[in-house]
VOPAGU-2260 file (C-alpha; in pm, 1 decimal, decimal comma):
REM VOPAGU-2260
SITE   aa  ch    i         X         Y         Z
SITE  MET   A    0    9983,3    5120,6   16195,8
SITE  GLY   A    1    9884,6    5349,2   16444,2
SITE  SER   A    2   10215,5    5447,9   16575,6
SITE  VAL   A    3   10456,1    5712,9   16511,0
SITE  MET   A    4   10618,9    5640,6   16131,4
SITE  TRP   A    5   10864,8    5701,9   15906,1
SITE  ALA   A    6   10847,9    5688,1   15542,9
SITE  PHE   A    7   11113,2    5642,7   15256,6
SITE  SER   A    8   11055,6    5693,9   14926,5
SITE  ASP   A    9   11182,5    5633,6   14582,8
SITE  GLU   A   10   11073,3    5599,1   14216,5
SITE  SER   A   11   11105,1    5412,8   13901,7
SITE  GLU   A   12   10989,9    5476,1   13527,7
SITE  ARG   A   13   10900,8    5222,4   13277,0
SITE  ALA   A   14   10830,9    5299,7   12913,0
SITE  ASP   A   15   10539,5    5546,8   12979,7
SITE  THR   A   16   10455,6    5467,7   13309,1
SITE  MET   A   17   10613,9    5648,1   13610,7
SITE  TYR   A   18   10599,4    5498,7   14005,3
SITE  PHE   A   19   10633,1    5677,2   14317,1
SITE  GLY   A   20   10664,8    5467,5   14639,3
SITE  VAL   A   21   10614,5    5542,5   15012,7
SITE  LEU   A   22   10756,0    5291,2   15189,3
SITE  LEU   A   23   10609,5    5350,1   15574,5
SITE  VAL   A   24   10803,2    5164,5   15919,0
SITE  PRO   A   25   10666,1    5251,3   16252,7
SITE  ALA   A   26   10934,5    5394,5   16390,5
SITE  SER   A   27   11032,0    5120,0   16651,9
SITE  ARG   A   28   11094,0    4881,3   16384,4
SITE  VAL   A   29   11327,3    5142,1   16184,3
SITE  PRO   A   30   11681,7    4996,2   16347,7
SITE  PRO   A   31   11554,2    4619,5   16320,7
SITE  ALA   A   32   11423,4    4641,0   15956,1
SITE  ARG   A   33   11769,2    4832,4   15878,5
SITE  ARG   A   34   11970,8    4546,4   16009,3
SITE  ALA   A   35   11759,5    4304,0   15807,4
SITE  LEU   A   36   11840,0    4479,7   15487,1
SITE  ARG   A   37   12188,0    4550,9   15607,0
SITE  GLY   A   38   12218,6    4154,3   15623,0
SITE  LEU   A   39   12168,5    4125,6   15239,3
SITE  LEU   A   40   12503,4    4317,4   15128,9
SITE  LEU   A   41   12755,5    4091,4   15016,8
SITE  PRO   A   42   13168,7    4135,7   15085,6
SITE  GLY   A   43   13201,4    4553,5   14890,9
SITE  GLN   A   44   12892,4    4592,8   14848,8
SITE  ARG   A   45   12784,3    4979,2   14964,3
SITE  ARG   A   46   12375,1    4916,5   14871,3
SITE  VAL   A   47   12166,9    4626,6   14719,2
SITE  HIS   A   48   11990,0    4748,8   14410,1
SITE  THR   A   49   11708,0    4546,6   14262,1
SITE  ALA   A   50   11756,5    4589,5   13903,5
SITE  LYS   A   51   12122,8    4455,8   13940,8
SITE  GLU   A   52   12091,9    4185,4   14108,7
SITE  SER   A   53   12035,1    3827,1   14012,5
SITE  PRO   A   54   11726,5    3657,8   14034,5
SITE  ARG   A   55   11828,6    3454,0   14353,9
SITE  ARG   A   56   11899,5    3770,1   14499,9
SITE  ARG   A   57   11602,7    3962,9   14368,4
SITE  ARG   A   58   11411,7    3638,9   14553,4
SITE  GLU   A   59   11584,9    3661,0   14917,0
SITE  LEU   A   60   11566,5    4087,3   14869,1
SITE  LEU   A   61   11164,0    4105,7   14855,4
SITE  ASP   A   62   11096,6    3798,5   15084,1
SITE  VAL   A   63   11313,3    4026,5   15322,9
SITE  VAL   A   64   11134,5    4288,3   15231,7
SITE  ALA   A   65   10824,3    4155,1   15278,8
SITE  ALA   A   66   10883,4    3993,5   15627,1
SITE  LEU   A   67   10905,7    4326,8   15752,2
SITE  ASP   A   68   10672,7    4518,8   15954,3
SITE  VAL   A   69   10610,9    4792,3   15687,9
SITE  GLN   A   70   10362,1    4843,5   15423,2
SITE  ALA   A   71   10392,5    5055,7   15116,0
SITE  VAL   A   72   10221,6    5257,5   14884,3
SITE  VAL   A   73   10290,5    5272,7   14496,4
SITE  LEU   A   74   10133,4    5569,2   14301,3
SITE  HIS   A   75   10156,6    5501,2   13947,0
SITE  VAL   A   76   10036,7    5757,8   13649,0
SITE  ARG   A   77   10027,6    5651,7   13250,0
SITE  ARG   A   78   10185,9    5967,8   13048,5
SITE  PRO   A   79    9982,3    5999,4   12758,6
SITE  LEU   A   80   10124,9    6214,3   12506,8
SITE  GLY   A   81   10177,3    6577,2   12642,5
SITE  LEU   A   82   10202,5    6526,3   12967,8
SITE  HIS   A   83   10561,5    6656,7   13061,4
SITE  ARG   A   84   10755,5    6409,7   13304,8
SITE  VAL   A   85   10805,6    6679,0   13551,9
SITE  THR   A   86   10410,2    6752,2   13580,3
SITE  ALA   A   87   10363,1    6396,6   13569,2
SITE  ARG   A   88   10590,9    6331,7   13875,7
SITE  GLN   A   89   10491,8    6638,5   14042,9
SITE  MET   A   90   10128,2    6476,0   14090,9
SITE  LEU   A   91   10277,3    6156,3   14199,6
SITE  VAL   A   92   10440,4    6360,8   14496,4
SITE  GLU   A   93   10177,7    6572,1   14574,1
SITE  ARG   A   94    9965,6    6240,9   14623,1
SITE  ALA   A   95   10253,7    6075,7   14781,3
SITE  CYS   A   96   10230,6    6401,0   15042,4
SITE  GLU   A   97    9903,9    6308,6   15130,1
SITE  GLU   A   98    9966,1    5959,3   15206,4
SITE  VAL   A   99   10218,2    6082,9   15429,0
SITE  SER   A  100   10060,7    6328,6   15590,4
SITE  ARG   A  101    9760,8    6126,8   15713,8
SITE  SER   A  102    9987,6    5892,1   15833,0
SITE  SER   A  103   10154,9    6014,2   16155,0
SITE  VAL   A  104   10475,4    6046,7   15951,5
SITE  VAL   A  105   10744,0    6240,6   16145,1
SITE  SER   A  106   11051,6    6190,6   15918,5
SITE  TRP   A  107   11083,3    6136,8   15533,2
SITE  GLN   A  108   11363,4    6044,2   15359,1
SITE  LEU   A  109   11344,2    6060,4   14929,7
SITE  ASP   A  110   11623,6    5885,7   14749,8
SITE  ASP   A  111   11861,1    6101,8   14635,5
SITE  GLN   A  112   11736,8    6301,6   14299,4
SITE  GLU   A  113   11977,7    6531,5   14098,8
SITE  PRO   A  114   12022,7    6906,8   14234,0
SITE  VAL   A  115   11723,5    7046,8   14053,1
SITE  GLN   A  116   11483,4    6741,7   14114,0
SITE  ALA   A  117   11554,1    6792,7   14500,6
SITE  ALA   A  118   11486,3    7162,7   14462,9
SITE  ARG   A  119   11129,3    7116,2   14279,4
SITE  ASP   A  120   11064,0    6860,5   14534,3
SITE  ARG   A  121   11141,3    7072,5   14828,1
SITE  HIS   A  122   10910,2    7336,9   14667,7
SITE  ASP   A  123   10602,0    7095,7   14575,0
SITE  ILE   A  124   10618,5    6929,3   14933,7
SITE  ASP   A  125   10711,8    7233,9   15127,5
SITE  GLY   A  126   10381,1    7391,0   14906,5
SITE  HIS   A  127   10162,3    7086,1   14993,3
SITE  LEU   A  128   10216,1    7118,2   15356,2
SITE  HIS   A  129   10227,8    7470,1   15400,5
SITE  ARG   A  130    9847,3    7439,1   15237,4
SITE  THR   A  131    9760,4    7153,6   15485,0
SITE  GLY   A  132    9891,6    7251,6   15811,2
SITE  GLU   A  133   10094,6    6976,2   15807,9
SITE  SER   A  134   10482,9    6951,3   15952,4
SITE  PHE   A  135   10761,5    6652,3   15934,5
SITE  VAL   A  136   11114,9    6651,7   15878,8
SITE  TYR   A  137   11205,6    6547,3   15507,4
SITE  ASP   A  138   11487,7    6507,3   15356,6
SITE  HIS   A  139   11704,3    6354,9   15000,5
SITE  ARG   A  140   11989,3    6075,2   15135,0
SITE  PRO   A  141   12177,5    5855,4   14873,9
SITE  SER   A  142   12059,2    5561,6   14886,5
SITE  ALA   A  143   12337,2    5379,8   15002,0
SITE  SER   A  144   12302,7    5574,5   15328,4
SITE  GLU   A  145   11968,0    5416,7   15426,9
SITE  PRO   A  146   11903,7    5051,8   15356,0
SITE  LEU   A  147   11503,3    5114,4   15342,5
SITE  LEU   A  148   11571,9    5314,3   15027,7
SITE  TRP   A  149   11650,9    4998,6   14893,5
SITE  ALA   A  150   11319,3    4792,9   14997,6
SITE  ILE   A  151   11130,0    5084,4   14850,1
SITE  ASP   A  152   11344,0    5032,0   14508,5
SITE  ALA   A  153   11255,0    4645,2   14560,9
SITE  VAL   A  154   10890,1    4730,8   14592,1
SITE  LEU   A  155   10891,2    4958,8   14305,6
SITE  TRP   A  156   11071,0    4683,4   14071,3
SITE  ALA   A  157   10825,8    4440,5   14171,0
SITE  VAL   A  158   10537,3    4628,5   14116,2
SITE  GLY   A  159   10659,1    4730,8   13806,7
SITE  THR   A  160   10782,0    4349,1   13695,5
SITE  GLY   A  161   10469,5    4241,9   13760,4
SITE  GLY   A  162   10426,5    3861,0   13769,9
SITE  GLU   A  163   10559,5    3673,4   14039,7
SITE  TRP   A  164   10751,2    3949,5   14149,4
SITE  ARG   A  165   10457,6    4164,1   14209,3
SITE  ARG   A  166   10268,3    3870,0   14430,6
SITE  ARG   A  167   10597,3    3804,1   14646,4
SITE  VAL   A  168   10510,3    4165,7   14798,1
SITE  SER   A  169   10145,0    4205,3   14736,1
SITE  GLY   A  170   10097,6    4128,2   15164,6
SITE  ILE   A  171   10275,2    4477,2   15176,8
SITE  VAL   A  172   10164,6    4713,8   14896,8
SITE  ASP   A  173    9878,2    4922,9   14783,8
SITE  VAL   A  174    9921,2    4997,8   14432,0
SITE  ARG   A  175    9685,4    5304,7   14321,4
SITE  ARG   A  176    9671,3    5473,1   13972,8
SITE  ILE   A  177    9666,1    5822,5   13928,2
SITE  GLU   A  178    9474,8    5982,7   13661,8
SITE  PRO   A  179    9648,5    6271,4   13470,8
């Protein structure tokens, strides 16, 4: 993509597999992408959450996301017996930090988690950035306040669900398995 980028992240878990996604958006494309996604809100809706939408609305959402000027990276790890969820997620966050660090990102918004998780993220991200000498702004935001978090949620849902859903976003997503 080559320009200044913003990143947006969400996560998902299905059975013993954890997913962590990073949506990379050229800074100049953030406002039009937000407008396109907000255009999907139904009356009274504060956010779009893929898992709670009808199949027709999921197709519409995924088609809008696939048409945005974005790229996504979805990292996933299958947790073997004995690998704690926190440790597996830390592995994914560290790999996401590497992706964000090499992508000219100046702002990274992560979907708001419980306060304990946000504190772990700050520790993991700060520790990684300190080691690499990188610095950029990152924060946790409630998904209702950031439409591009809906987009990465949709990508994660499609990748995790597979089939036709995954094909709808295949042109914008790079899926990578992380070995524990």
